[in-house]
C-alpha positions in Angstrom: -9.3 105.4 136.8 -7.0 107.7 138.7 -9.8 109.6 140.7 -11.3 106.3 141.9 -7.8 105.2 143.1 -7.3 108.5 145.0 -10.7 108.1 146.7 -10.0 104.5 147.6 -6.7 105.6 149.1 -8.3 108.4 151.1 -11.1 106.2 152.6 -8.9 103.3 153.4 -5.9 105.3 154.6 -7.8 107.3 157.2 -10.1 106.1 160.0 -12.8 108.7 159.6 -13.3 110.5 156.2 -15.9 113.1 155.5 -16.4 114.4 151.9 -18.1 117.7 152.4 -18.8 121.1 150.9 -16.4 123.5 152.6 -14.2 122.9 155.5 -14.9 121.9 159.1 -14.4 125.5 160.3 -16.3 127.0 157.3 -18.9 124.5 156.0 -20.6 125.7 152.8 -23.9 124.0 153.2 -26.2 123.1 156.1 -25.8 119.4 155.6 -22.0 119.6 155.7 -22.3 121.8 158.8 -24.6 119.2 160.4 -22.3 116.3 159.5 -19.2 117.9 161.0 -21.2 118.9 164.1 -22.3 115.3 164.6 -18.8 114.0 164.3 -17.6 116.5 166.9 -20.5 115.6 169.2 -19.3 112.0 168.9 -15.8 113.0 169.9 -14.1 113.0 166.5 -12.1 116.2 166.7 -10.0 115.9 163.6 -11.6 113.8 160.8 -9.9 113.6 157.4 -12.1 115.9 155.3 -12.2 116.7 151.6 -13.7 119.9 150.3 -15.5 118.7 147.1 -16.0 122.4 146.1 -12.3 122.7 145.6 -12.1 119.5 143.6 -14.9 119.1 141.1 -13.5 115.7 139.8 -13.7 114.4 143.4 -17.2 115.8 143.8 -18.4 113.6 140.9 -16.0 110.7 141.6 -17.2 110.2 145.2 -20.8 110.0 144.0 -19.8 107.2 141.7 -17.5 105.5 144.2 -20.3 105.0 146.7 -23.2 105.0 144.3 -24.6 107.8 146.5 -25.8 111.0 144.9 -25.3 113.5 147.6 -22.6 115.2 149.7 -21.6 115.0 152.5 -20.5 111.4 152.6 -19.0 109.7 155.7 -16.6 106.7 155.6 -15.4 104.9 158.7 -12.6 102.4 158.6 -12.9 102.3 154.8 -16.6 101.6 154.7 -19.3 104.0 153.5 -21.6 104.9 156.3 -24.0 107.3 154.6 -24.9 110.9 154.1 -26.3 113.6 156.4 -29.7 112.0 157.0 -28.2 108.6 157.9 -25.7 110.3 160.2 -28.5 112.0 162.0 -30.4 108.8 162.5 -27.3 106.9 163.6 -26.4 109.7 166.0 -29.8 109.9 167.5 -29.8 106.1 168.1 -26.3 106.1 169.5 -25.1 103.8 166.8 -22.8 106.3 165.2 -21.0 107.0 168.5 -20.4 103.3 169.0 -19.1 102.9 165.5 -16.7 105.8 165.9 -15.5 104.6 169.3 -14.3 101.4 167.6 -11.9 103.5 165.4 -10.0 104.6 168.5 -10.0 101.2 170.2 
């Protein structure tokens, strides 16, 4: 499956990957805006992002890849972290910042 191989290469080839609606400068939904804001608050200035609105095959493919039905989706060091709600919880507890700090260590 070509799309699944592309996704695997994206999530394993970049330390921090966010599949989102829109771009970091122009998010197209509140959840994506929240996700990019959280990453920035954690010190991630330039995550690898994929605008699923420009790539419908990726939009569906990423849901299947992680068995997670919603966008945005965050991957750190090749591992699925979660969506917006999980990012909020992890950010509030400090767990996300610790996880992200390991990517620069």
